[in-house]
BABASE-517542 format. One line per 8 residues: their letters; for each residue x, y, z of N, C-alpha, C. Coordinates in steps of 0.1 Angstrom, whole numbers, plus 5000, padded with zeros to 4 digits. Layout:
<atoms>
a	X/Y/Z/X/Y/Z/X/Y/Z ~ ...
</atoms>
This chain:
<atoms>
mifsekwi	3383/3810/2381/3383/3801/2369/3392/3807/2358 ~ 3401/3799/2352/3410/3803/2342/3402/3804/2329 ~ 3405/3815/2322/3398/3818/2309/3403/3807/2299 ~ 3393/3802/2291/3397/3791/2281/3394/3797/2267 ~ 3403/3794/2258/3401/3797/2244/3394/3786/2236 ~ 3388/3777/2243/3382/3766/2236/3371/3771/2226 ~ 3364/3781/2231/3353/3786/2222/3358/3792/2209 ~ 3370/3797/2210/3376/3803/2198/3380/3792/2188
deeltrlg	3386/3781/2193/3389/3769/2185/3376/3764/2178 ~ 3365/3763/2186/3353/3758/2180/3347/3767/2170 ~ 3348/3780/2172/3343/3790/2162/3351/3789/2149 ~ 3365/3788/2150/3373/3787/2138/3371/3774/2131 ~ 3369/3764/2138/3366/3751/2132/3353/3751/2124 ~ 3343/3758/2130/3330/3759/2124/3331/3767/2111 ~ 3339/3778/2111/3341/3786/2099/3349/3778/2088 ~ 3358/3770/2093/3366/3762/2083/3357/3751/2077
qkslerrl	3348/3745/2084/3339/3735/2078/3330/3740/2068 ~ 3327/3753/2069/3318/3760/2059/3326/3767/2048 ~ 3340/3765/2048/3349/3772/2039/3347/3787/2040 ~ 3346/3792/2052/3344/3806/2055/3356/3812/2063 ~ 3366/3804/2067/3377/3809/2074/3386/3818/2065 ~ 3390/3829/2070/3399/3838/2062/3413/3839/2069 ~ 3423/3841/2061/3436/3842/2065/3443/3854/2058 ~ 3452/3861/2065/3459/3872/2059/3471/3866/2050
taygeagg	3473/3873/2039/3485/3870/2030/3492/3883/2028 ~ 3505/3883/2031/3514/3894/2029/3520/3895/2015 ~ 3520/3906/2009/3526/3908/1996/3537/3918/1996 ~ 3546/3918/1986/3557/3927/1986/3554/3940/1980 ~ 3543/3941/1973/3539/3954/1967/3524/3954/1964 ~ 3519/3966/1960/3505/3967/1958/3503/3972/1944 ~ 3490/3971/1939/3486/3975/1926/3480/3964/1917 ~ 3477/3968/1905/3470/3958/1896/3479/3948/1890
kisidgri	3492/3950/1890/3502/3941/1885/3514/3940/1895 ~ 3516/3929/1901/3526/3928/1911/3535/3916/1910 ~ 3547/3917/1916/3556/3906/1915/3556/3898/1928 ~ 3555/3885/1927/3555/3875/1938/3566/3865/1936 ~ 3577/3865/1944/3588/3856/1942/3593/3856/1928 ~ 3594/3868/1922/3600/3870/1909/3591/3868/1898 ~ 3578/3864/1900/3569/3862/1890/3558/3873/1890 ~ 3554/3877/1878/3545/3888/1877/3530/3882/1877
flnfssnd	3522/3888/1886/3508/3884/1887/3499/3895/1883 ~ 3488/3892/1876/3477/3902/1874/3469/3901/1887 ~ 3468/3913/1893/3461/3914/1906/3447/3920/1904 ~ 3437/3911/1904/3423/3916/1902/3416/3918/1916 ~ 3424/3919/1926/3418/3921/1940/3422/3935/1945 ~ 3428/3943/1937/3432/3957/1941/3421/3967/1937 ~ 3419/3977/1946/3410/3988/1943/3417/4000/1937 ~ 3430/3998/1934/3438/4009/1928/3434/4011/1914
ylglsghp	3422/4015/1911/3416/4014/1898/3424/4022/1887 ~ 3429/4033/1891/3436/4042/1881/3451/4041/1882 ~ 3456/4031/1890/3470/4029/1892/3478/4041/1898 ~ 3471/4048/1907/3477/4060/1913/3485/4058/1925 ~ 3484/4046/1931/3491/4045/1944/3506/4046/1943 ~ 3512/4043/1931/3526/4045/1929/3529/4055/1918 ~ 3520/4063/1915/3522/4074/1904/3532/4084/1910 ~ 3542/4087/1901/3553/4096/1906/3548/4109/1912
evvwasrr	3538/4115/1906/3533/4128/1911/3526/4126/1924 ~ 3519/4115/1926/3512/4113/1939/3522/4110/1950 ~ 3532/4102/1947/3543/4099/1956/3551/4111/1960 ~ 3553/4120/1950/3561/4132/1953/3553/4141/1962 ~ 3540/4142/1960/3531/4151/1968/3531/4146/1982 ~ 3530/4133/1984/3530/4127/1997/3543/4129/2004 ~ 3554/4128/1997/3567/4130/2003/3569/4145/2007 ~ 3565/4154/1999/3566/4168/2001/3559/4172/2014
hlesygcg	3546/4166/2016/3539/4169/2028/3545/4163/2040 ~ 3551/4151/2039/3558/4145/2050/3570/4153/2054 ~ 3577/4158/2045/3589/4166/2048/3585/4180/2054 ~ 3574/4185/2050/3570/4198/2054/3563/4198/2068 ~ 3555/4187/2070/3546/4187/2082/3550/4176/2092 ~ 3558/4167/2089/3562/4156/2098/3553/4144/2095 ~ 3555/4134/2104/3548/4121/2102/3533/4121/2106 ~ 3529/4129/2116/3516/4128/2120/3510/4141/2123
atasrlvs	3496/4142/2123/3489/4154/2127/3490/4156/2142 ~ 3492/4146/2149/3495/4145/2164/3483/4149/2173 ~ 3471/4151/2167/3459/4154/2175/3447/4152/2167 ~ 3436/4152/2174/3423/4151/2167/3420/4165/2160 ~ 3411/4165/2151/3408/4177/2143/3404/4189/2151 ~ 3396/4186/2162/3390/4197/2170/3400/4202/2180 ~ 3411/4195/2182/3421/4199/2192/3431/4208/2184 ~ 3442/4201/2179/3451/4209/2171/3456/4201/2159
gtlhphve	3448/4191/2155/3452/4183/2144/3448/4188/2130 ~ 3440/4199/2129/3436/4204/2116/3448/4213/2110 ~ 3455/4207/2101/3466/4215/2094/3461/4221/2081 ~ 3469/4230/2076/3464/4237/2064/3461/4227/2052 ~ 3469/4216/2051/3466/4206/2040/3452/4200/2042 ~ 3447/4198/2054/3434/4192/2056/3423/4202/2050 ~ 3425/4215/2053/3416/4225/2048/3416/4225/2033 ~ 3428/4225/2027/3430/4225/2013/3423/4213/2006
leeklaai	3425/4201/2012/3419/4190/2006/3404/4190/2007 ~ 3398/4195/2018/3384/4196/2019/3378/4206/2009 ~ 3385/4217/2007/3380/4227/1998/3380/4221/1984 ~ 3390/4213/1980/3391/4207/1967/3380/4197/1965 ~ 3378/4188/1975/3368/4178/1974/3354/4184/1972 ~ 3351/4195/1980/3338/4201/1978/3336/4207/1964 ~ 3347/4213/1959/3346/4218/1945/3344/4207/1935 ~ 3351/4197/1936/3351/4186/1927/3337/4179/1927
kgyeaalv	3332/4177/1939/3319/4170/1941/3307/4180/1938 ~ 3309/4193/1938/3298/4202/1935/3290/4205/1947 ~ 3296/4205/1959/3288/4209/1971/3295/4221/1978 ~ 3288/4226/1988/3294/4238/1995/3306/4235/2003 ~ 3306/4223/2009/3317/4219/2019/3320/4204/2018 ~ 3331/4200/2025/3334/4186/2026/3341/4184/2040 ~ 3341/4172/2044/3348/4169/2057/3355/4155/2055 ~ 3367/4155/2059/3376/4143/2057/3375/4135/2070
fgsgflan	3374/4122/2069/3374/4112/2080/3386/4103/2079 ~ 3389/4096/2090/3400/4087/2090/3400/4076/2080 ~ 3388/4071/2076/3386/4061/2066/3372/4061/2061 ~ 3369/4054/2051/3356/4053/2045/3346/4047/2055 ~ 3351/4037/2063/3343/4030/2073/3339/4040/2084 ~ 3349/4048/2088/3346/4058/2099/3336/4069/2094 ~ 3338/4072/2081/3329/4082/2075/3314/4078/2076 ~ 3312/4066/2071/3298/4061/2071/3292/4059/2085
vgiiasla	3300/4054/2094/3296/4052/2108/3293/4066/2114 ~ 3302/4075/2112/3300/4088/2118/3289/4096/2113 ~ 3287/4096/2100/3276/4103/2093/3263/4098/2098 ~ 3261/4085/2096/3247/4079/2099/3243/4081/2113 ~ 3253/4078/2123/3249/4080/2137/3247/4094/2141 ~ 3252/4104/2133/3249/4118/2136/3236/4123/2131 ~ 3231/4116/2120/3218/4121/2114/3206/4115/2119 ~ 3207/4103/2125/3195/4096/2129/3196/4090/2143
grndhifa	3185/4089/2150/3185/4084/2163/3173/4074/2166 ~ 3171/4072/2178/3161/4061/2182/3147/4063/2176 ~ 3143/4075/2174/3129/4077/2169/3129/4080/2154 ~ 3140/4078/2147/3141/4081/2133/3141/4068/2124 ~ 3140/4070/2111/3138/4058/2102/3149/4059/2091 ~ 3156/4048/2089/3166/4047/2078/3161/4036/2068 ~ 3162/4039/2056/3159/4030/2045/3172/4028/2037 ~ 3176/4015/2037/3189/4011/2031/3187/4000/2021
dklvhasi	3194/4002/2010/3194/3991/2000/3199/3978/2006 ~ 3194/3967/2002/3197/3954/2008/3212/3951/2007 ~ 3219/3956/1997/3233/3952/1995/3243/3963/1999 ~ 3239/3973/2008/3248/3983/2012/3260/3977/2020 ~ 3271/3984/2020/3283/3980/2027/3282/3978/2042 ~ 3290/3970/2047/3290/3967/2062/3291/3979/2070 ~ 3299/3989/2066/3301/4001/2074/3288/4009/2075 ~ 3279/4008/2065/3266/4015/2065/3257/4008/2076
idgislsr	3257/3994/2075/3249/3987/2085/3254/3989/2099 ~ 3267/3990/2101/3272/3993/2115/3268/4007/2119 ~ 3269/4017/2110/3265/4030/2113/3250/4031/2117 ~ 3242/4023/2110/3227/4023/2113/3225/4016/2127 ~ 3233/4006/2130/3232/3999/2143/3235/4009/2154 ~ 3246/4017/2152/3250/4026/2163/3240/4038/2164 ~ 3233/4041/2153/3223/4052/2154/3210/4048/2162 ~ 3208/4034/2163/3196/4029/2169/3183/4033/2162
anlkrfrh	3184/4038/2150/3172/4041/2143/3165/4029/2138 ~ 3152/4031/2134/3144/4020/2128/3149/4017/2114 ~ 3154/4005/2111/3159/4001/2098/3149/3994/2090 ~ 3148/3999/2077/3139/3993/2068/3148/3991/2055 ~ 3150/3978/2051/3158/3975/2039/3150/3973/2027 ~ 3153/3980/2016/3145/3978/2004/3153/3969/1994 ~ 3145/3962/1986/3151/3953/1977/3162/3960/1968 ~ 3172/3953/1964/3183/3959/1958/3179/3967/1945
ndpdhles	3183/3979/1945/3180/3988/1933/3165/3988/1929 ~ 3156/3988/1939/3142/3987/1936/3135/3999/1942 ~ 3133/4010/1934/3127/4022/1939/3112/4020/1942 ~ 3105/4011/1936/3091/4008/1939/3090/4003/1953 ~ 3099/3993/1957/3098/3988/1970/3102/3999/1980 ~ 3112/4007/1977/3115/4018/1986/3103/4027/1988 ~ 3096/4030/1977/3085/4039/1979/3074/4033/1988 ~ 3072/4020/1986/3062/4014/1995/3066/4014/2010
llrgcpas	3079/4013/2013/3083/4015/2026/3082/4029/2031 ~ 3085/4039/2023/3084/4053/2027/3069/4056/2029 ~ 3060/4051/2021/3046/4054/2022/3041/4049/2035 ~ 3046/4037/2040/3041/4031/2052/3048/4036/2065 ~ 3057/4045/2063/3065/4049/2075/3057/4059/2083 ~ 3058/4059/2097/3052/4068/2105/3056/4083/2102 ~ 3047/4092/2105/3050/4106/2101/3061/4112/2110 ~ 3062/4107/2122/3072/4113/2132/3086/4108/2129
grrlivte	3095/4116/2133/3109/4112/2131/3115/4116/2118 ~ 3129/4117/2117/3136/4120/2105/3136/4108/2096 ~ 3138/4110/2083/3140/4098/2074/3153/4100/2066 ~ 3160/4089/2065/3173/4089/2058/3173/4077/2048 ~ 3176/4080/2036/3177/4069/2026/3192/4068/2023 ~ 3197/4055/2023/3211/4053/2021/3213/4042/2010 ~ 3222/4045/2001/3225/4036/1990/3240/4038/1986 ~ 3245/4029/1978/3258/4031/1971/3255/4035/1957
svfsmdgd	3264/4042/1950/3262/4045/1936/3267/4034/1928 ~ 3279/4029/1930/3284/4017/1924/3286/4006/1935 ~ 3279/3995/1934/3279/3985/1945/3292/3977/1945 ~ 3298/3976/1956/3312/3971/1957/3314/3956/1954 ~ 3303/3948/1955/3304/3934/1952/3297/3929/1939 ~ 3288/3937/1935/3280/3934/1922/3285/3942/1911 ~ 3291/3954/1914/3295/3963/1903/3284/3969/1895 ~ 3272/3969/1900/3261/3975/1893/3259/3989/1899
iaplaeia	3249/3996/1893/3247/4011/1895/3233/4013/1901 ~ 3232/4022/1911/3219/4025/1917/3211/4035/1908 ~ 3198/4034/1909/3190/4043/1901/3189/4056/1909 ~ 3199/4064/1909/3200/4076/1917/3189/4086/1915 ~ 3185/4088/1902/3175/4099/1899/3162/4095/1906 ~ 3158/4082/1905/3145/4078/1911/3146/4079/1926 ~ 3157/4075/1932/3159/4076/1946/3158/4090/1951 ~ 3165/4099/1944/3164/4113/1947/3150/4119/1946
slsnryga	3143/4115/1936/3129/4119/1935/3120/4115/1946 ~ 3122/4102/1951/3115/4097/1962/3119/4105/1975 ~ 3131/4107/1976/3136/4115/1988/3129/4128/1989 ~ 3128/4135/1978/3121/4148/1978/3107/4147/1981 ~ 3100/4137/1975/3086/4135/1976/3082/4132/1991 ~ 3090/4124/1998/3087/4119/2011/3095/4127/2022 ~ 3101/4137/2019/3108/4145/2029/3120/4138/2036 ~ 3127/4130/2028/3138/4123/2034/3152/4129/2031
mtlvdeah	3162/4127/2039/3176/4130/2035/3181/4118/2027 ~ 3191/4121/2019/3197/4110/2011/3212/4110/2013 ~ 3218/4098/2016/3233/4096/2017/3236/4086/2006 ~ 3246/4090/1997/3250/4081/1987/3265/4078/1989 ~ 3269/4065/1990/3282/4061/1991/3289/4060/1977 ~ 3298/4069/1974/3304/4069/1961/3319/4064/1961 ~ 3321/4055/1971/3335/4049/1972/3341/4044/1960 ~ 3332/4037/1952/3338/4030/1940/3334/4038/1927
atgvfgpr	3328/4049/1929/3325/4058/1917/3335/4070/1916 ~ 3340/4074/1928/3349/4086/1928/3362/4083/1920 ~ 3365/4091/1911/3377/4089/1903/3375/4082/1890 ~ 3364/4075/1889/3361/4066/1878/3349/4072/1869 ~ 3338/4074/1876/3326/4079/1869/3325/4094/1869 ~ 3317/4099/1859/3315/4114/1859/3326/4121/1852 ~ 3324/4134/1850/3334/4143/1844/3346/4144/1852 ~ 3358/4140/1847/3370/4140/1854/3369/4132/1868
grglirec	3362/4121/1867/3361/4112/1879/3354/4118/1891 ~ 3344/4127/1888/3338/4134/1899/3326/4126/1905 ~ 3323/4114/1900/3313/4106/1906/3300/4105/1898 ~ 3292/4096/1902/3279/4094/1895/3269/4105/1899 ~ 3269/4110/1911/3260/4121/1914/3262/4133/1905 ~ 3274/4136/1902/3277/4147/1893/3274/4143/1879 ~ 3276/4131/1875/3273/4127/1861/3258/4128/1859 ~ 3250/4125/1869/3235/4126/1868/3230/4140/1871
glegainl	3239/4149/1875/3234/4163/1879/3225/4163/1891 ~ 3228/4155/1901/3220/4154/1913/3225/4160/1925 ~ 3235/4169/1924/3242/4175/1936/3231/4183/1944 ~ 3222/4189/1938/3212/4196/1945/3201/4188/1951 ~ 3200/4175/1947/3189/4166/1952/3194/4156/1962 ~ 3207/4153/1963/3212/4144/1972/3220/4151/1983 ~ 3217/4149/1995/3222/4157/2006/3237/4154/2009 ~ 3241/4142/2009/3254/4138/2013/3260/4129/2003
smgtlska	3272/4132/1998/3280/4124/1988/3292/4119/1996 ~ 3292/4107/2000/3303/4101/2007/3313/4095/1997 ~ 3326/4095/2000/3336/4089/1991/3348/4085/1999 ~ 3357/4078/1992/3370/4074/1999/3382/4079/1991 ~ 3393/4080/1998/3406/4084/1991/3414/4072/1989 ~ 3409/4060/1992/3417/4047/1992/3414/4038/1981 ~ 3406/4042/1971/3404/4033/1960/3409/4039/1947 ~ 3401/4045/1939/3407/4051/1926/3418/4061/1929
lggyggfv	3417/4068/1941/3427/4078/1944/3440/4073/1950 ~ 3440/4060/1953/3452/4052/1956/3458/4055/1970 ~ 3451/4062/1979/3457/4064/1992/3449/4059/2003 ~ 3445/4068/2012/3437/4063/2024/3429/4074/2030 ~ 3417/4071/2035/3409/4081/2042/3395/4081/2035 ~ 3385/4087/2042/3372/4089/2037/3368/4103/2038 ~ 3356/4106/2032/3351/4120/2032/3337/4121/2029 ~ 3331/4132/2032/3317/4135/2027/3316/4149/2022
acsrrmrd	3309/4151/2011/3306/4164/2006/3292/4167/2009 ~ 3289/4179/2013/3275/4183/2018/3274/4198/2019 ~ 3263/4203/2025/3261/4217/2027/3270/4221/2039 ~ 3273/4234/2040/3281/4239/2052/3274/4236/2065 ~ 3261/4238/2066/3254/4235/2078/3255/4220/2082 ~ 3254/4212/2072/3255/4197/2075/3269/4194/2080 ~ 3279/4200/2073/3293/4198/2078/3295/4203/2092 ~ 3289/4215/2096/3290/4220/2109/3284/4210/2119
llvnrara	3273/4204/2115/3266/4194/2124/3275/4182/2126 ~ 3281/4177/2115/3290/4165/2117/3302/4168/2125 ~ 3308/4180/2124/3320/4184/2132/3316/4183/2147 ~ 3304/4186/2150/3299/4186/2164/3294/4173/2169 ~ 3289/4164/2160/3282/4152/2164/3289/4139/2160 ~ 3297/4139/2150/3302/4126/2145/3313/4121/2153 ~ 3310/4112/2162/3321/4107/2171/3333/4101/2164 ~ 3330/4094/2152/3341/4088/2145/3350/4099/2139
fiyttalp	3346/4111/2139/3354/4123/2135/3361/4129/2147 ~ 3353/4132/2157/3357/4140/2168/3368/4132/2176 ~ 3366/4119/2178/3375/4112/2188/3385/4104/2181 ~ 3391/4109/2170/3402/4101/2164/3412/4111/2159 ~ 3425/4107/2159/3435/4116/2154/3434/4119/2139 ~ 3437/4131/2135/3436/4135/2121/3445/4127/2112 ~ 3441/4125/2100/3450/4118/2090/3464/4124/2089 ~ 3474/4116/2088/3488/4122/2087/3489/4131/2074
psvigsal	3498/4141/2075/3500/4150/2064/3504/4143/2051 ~ 3512/4132/2052/3516/4125/2039/3504/4119/2032 ~ 3494/4114/2040/3482/4108/2034/3474/4119/2027 ~ 3473/4131/2034/3466/4142/2028/3473/4146/2015 ~ 3486/4146/2016/3494/4150/2004/3492/4141/1992 ~ 3491/4128/1995/3489/4118/1984/3475/4120/1978 ~ 3465/4124/1986/3452/4126/1981/3451/4139/1972 ~ 3458/4149/1976/3459/4161/1968/3466/4158/1955
galgvvek	3477/4150/1955/3484/4147/1943/3476/4139/1934 ~ 3468/4129/1939/3460/4121/1931/3449/4129/1924 ~ 3442/4138/1932/3432/4147/1926/3438/4155/1915 ~ 3450/4160/1916/3456/4167/1906/3459/4159/1893 ~ 3463/4147/1895/3465/4138/1883/3452/4136/1876 ~ 3442/4132/1883/3429/4129/1877/3423/4142/1870 ~ 3424/4153/1876/3419/4166/1870/3427/4168/1857 ~ 3440/4166/1856/3448/4169/1844/3445/4159/1834
agdlgael	3444/4146/1837/3443/4135/1827/3429/4136/1821 ~ 3419/4138/1829/3405/4140/1824/3397/4128/1820 ~ 3403/4118/1814/3396/4107/1809/3400/4093/1814 ~ 3407/4093/1825/3412/4080/1830/3401/4070/1833 ~ 3390/4075/1840/3379/4067/1843/3372/4062/1831 ~ 3370/4070/1821/3363/4066/1809/3371/4055/1802 ~ 3385/4056/1802/3393/4046/1796/3392/4032/1803 ~ 3391/4033/1817/3390/4021/1824/3376/4014/1822
lgratvfr	3366/4022/1822/3352/4017/1819/3351/4011/1805 ~ 3358/4016/1796/3358/4010/1782/3364/3997/1782 ~ 3375/3995/1789/3381/3982/1790/3372/3972/1798 ~ 3365/3977/1808/3356/3968/1816/3345/3963/1807 ~ 3340/3972/1798/3329/3968/1789/3333/3956/1780 ~ 3345/3957/1775/3350/3946/1766/3352/3934/1774 ~ 3358/3935/1786/3361/3924/1794/3349/3916/1798 ~ 3338/3923/1802/3326/3917/1806/3320/3909/1794
krlrdrgl	3321/3914/1782/3316/3907/1771/3324/3894/1768 ~ 3337/3895/1770/3345/3883/1768/3341/3872/1778 ~ 3338/3876/1791/3334/3866/1801/3321/3860/1798 ~ 3311/3869/1794/3298/3864/1790/3298/3855/1778 ~ 3306/3858/1768/3308/3850/1757/3313/3836/1760 ~ 3320/3835/1771/3325/3822/1776/3316/3815/1786 ~ 3303/3820/1787/3293/3814/1795/3293/3818/1810 ~ 3301/3828/1814/3301/3832/1828/3291/3842/1831
dvlgsqsq	3286/3841/1844/3276/3850/1849/3283/3862/1856 ~ 3282/3874/1850/3288/3886/1857/3278/3895/1863 ~ 3266/3889/1866/3255/3895/1873/3252/3908/1865 ~ 3249/3919/1872/3245/3931/1865/3256/3942/1864 ~ 3268/3937/1864/3280/3947/1865/3279/3957/1854 ~ 3281/3970/1857/3281/3981/1848/3294/3990/1851 ~ 3304/3984/1857/3315/3992/1862/3328/3985/1861 ~ 3338/3990/1867/3351/3983/1867/3352/3972/1876
ivpvligd	3341/3969/1884/3340/3958/1893/3332/3947/1886 ~ 3338/3936/1883/3332/3925/1875/3331/3912/1883 ~ 3320/3909/1889/3319/3896/1897/3317/3884/1887 ~ 3322/3873/1891/3319/3861/1883/3312/3851/1893 ~ 3299/3850/1892/3291/3842/1901/3295/3827/1900 ~ 3298/3821/1912/3300/3807/1912/3290/3800/1921 ~ 3287/3806/1933/3276/3800/1941/3282/3793/1953 ~ 3289/3782/1951/3294/3774/1962/3307/3779/1967
nvaalaaa	3308/3779/1981/3321/3784/1987/3333/3776/1983 ~ 3332/3763/1984/3344/3755/1980/3348/3757/1966 ~ 3338/3757/1957/3341/3759/1943/3348/3772/1940 ~ 3343/3783/1947/3349/3796/1945/3363/3796/1950 ~ 3366/3790/1961/3380/3789/1966/3389/3781/1957 ~ 3383/3770/1951/3391/3762/1942/3394/3770/1929 ~ 3385/3778/1924/3387/3785/1912/3398/3796/1914 ~ 3397/3802/1926/3407/3812/1929/3421/3806/1930
qrlktrgi	3422/3794/1936/3435/3788/1937/3440/3784/1924 ~ 3432/3779/1915/3436/3775/1901/3442/3787/1894 ~ 3435/3799/1896/3439/3811/1889/3453/3815/1894 ~ 3455/3814/1907/3468/3818/1913/3479/3810/1907 ~ 3477/3797/1904/3488/3789/1898/3491/3794/1884 ~ 3481/3801/1878/3483/3806/1864/3487/3821/1864 ~ 3490/3827/1876/3495/3840/1876/3484/3851/1877 ~ 3472/3847/1883/3461/3857/1884/3456/3857/1899
lavairpp	3456/3868/1905/3451/3869/1919/3436/3874/1918 ~ 3427/3865/1922/3413/3869/1922/3406/3862/1934 ~ 3405/3870/1944/3400/3865/1957/3386/3860/1957 ~ 3383/3849/1963/3369/3843/1964/3362/3851/1975 ~ 3351/3857/1971/3343/3865/1981/3331/3856/1985 ~ 3330/3854/1998/3320/3845/2004/3312/3852/2015 ~ 3301/3845/2019/3293/3851/2030/3302/3853/2042 ~ 3299/3863/2051/3287/3872/2050/3289/3884/2041
tvpegtar	3301/3885/2035/3303/3897/2026/3292/3897/2015 ~ 3289/3886/2010/3278/3885/2000/3267/3875/2005 ~ 3255/3875/2000/3245/3866/2005/3248/3851/2003 ~ 3243/3843/2011/3244/3828/2011/3241/3823/1996 ~ 3250/3814/1992/3248/3808/1979/3252/3817/1967 ~ 3259/3828/1970/3264/3837/1959/3279/3839/1959 ~ 3286/3829/1964/3301/3831/1964/3306/3834/1950 ~ 3316/3842/1949/3320/3846/1936/3335/3850/1936
lrlsltld	3340/3852/1924/3353/3859/1922/3349/3873/1919 ~ 3355/3882/1927/3353/3897/1925/3365/3902/1918 ~ 3363/3906/1905/3374/3911/1897/3374/3926/1896 ~ 3385/3932/1901/3386/3947/1900/3396/3950/1889 ~ 3391/3957/1879/3400/3961/1868/3407/3974/1871 ~ 3419/3975/1867/3427/3987/1869/3434/3991/1856 ~ 3439/4003/1855/3446/4007/1843/3459/4000/1842 ~ 3464/3993/1852/3476/3985/1850/3473/3972/1842
htdhdlew	3460/3969/1839/3457/3957/1831/3455/3962/1817 ~ 3464/3957/1808/3463/3961/1794/3452/3953/1787 ~ 3448/3957/1775/3439/3949/1767/3443/3935/1765 ~ 3456/3933/1762/3462/3920/1761/3461/3912/1774 ~ 3464/3918/1785/3462/3911/1798/3448/3906/1800 ~ 3438/3915/1797/3424/3912/1799/3419/3901/1790 ~ 3424/3901/1778/3420/3890/1768/3425/3877/1773 ~ 3438/3876/1777/3443/3864/1783/3436/3860/1796
aaeeiaga	3434/3869/1804/3428/3866/1817/3413/3861/1816 ~ 3406/3866/1806/3392/3861/1804/3392/3846/1801 ~ 3402/3842/1793/3403/3828/1789/3407/3819/1801 ~ 3416/3824/1809/3421/3817/1821/3410/3816/1831 ~ 3402/3827/1833/3391/3827/1843/3380/3817/1839 ~ 3377/3817/1826/3367/3808/1821/3371/3793/1824 ~ 3384/3790/1821/3389/3777/1823/3389/3773/1838 ~ 3393/3782/1847/3393/3779/1861/3379/3777/1866
cr	3369/3784/1861/3355/3782/1866/3349/3770/1860 ~ 3353/3766/1849/3348/3753/1843/3354/3741/1851
</atoms>
């Protein structure tokens, strides 16, 4: 029997009928302000929060590592792929995050999958916030642990689940510090307290907090002084740091365990030297500048107020991520298209990335967006949504 792709056509048609089909768009450059066919667009769909992806010092550091070490690490970390820059980066990340050690992964997705599947198994229990990232859900699925999802940012519900959990097996609590689609912040102190009370490990995804929150962008865990209470601080090098890769900061013994058990770390080639170089360069810029994240968050506070004053629902955003709730998939796509004609890129986020009925524009502010840009954009976004 000849294989037929009819089922693929049917699936794509079904997605299209629900306004859920996605297509790739190629751009000539990246960042918060980009040129398309000679016209400048404000890009609110970039996670280059601090504008570091093209920063001269970051580019120079990447180029220097490329010229010194070549294009690739050429092997996995446990074979011969661990180069001196990998060790240097991990030592810097550990110091910045306030932990004994750190381990770099190929991406944030690989980090979450590798960590979770290493810490929990079939007879263990994982408690995850209802809105955690897809990589966390996939890591839990691979672990085969018993999953219990607590209501978003609801420590009382988490405690009720912990209280009813069987005594046997390990317990792992997983949350994000800054949620990627709502832009709100987790109650980390309450979660850490519950973790201690019920003998659970805690993993916090700081992908969208690293570089922005905390002293010199060291994250919300450090801002809250919870390094000693939260076991694992996961982060990425691909958002505020402008490059690529993921990492976790933790104890030395935890790192040793992950080196031996995290398949997403063991069975993949190490990140290229130029990528490690860009991360080291970005960390250097953030350390020297000191207040880049605070400056960005100040702009975000003003921007949210402008949107609220125009009658828009920005949910519980407390960060540089500002959602504008629309609800209907078709309406969200239409608003995004109207904005594009006005020189604003704001991608419509739809299920399954967000829950049914909560389609939205997800606006990521960057330091490339001036106060004047944001004032103009608020008016345009309000008009498009109307």
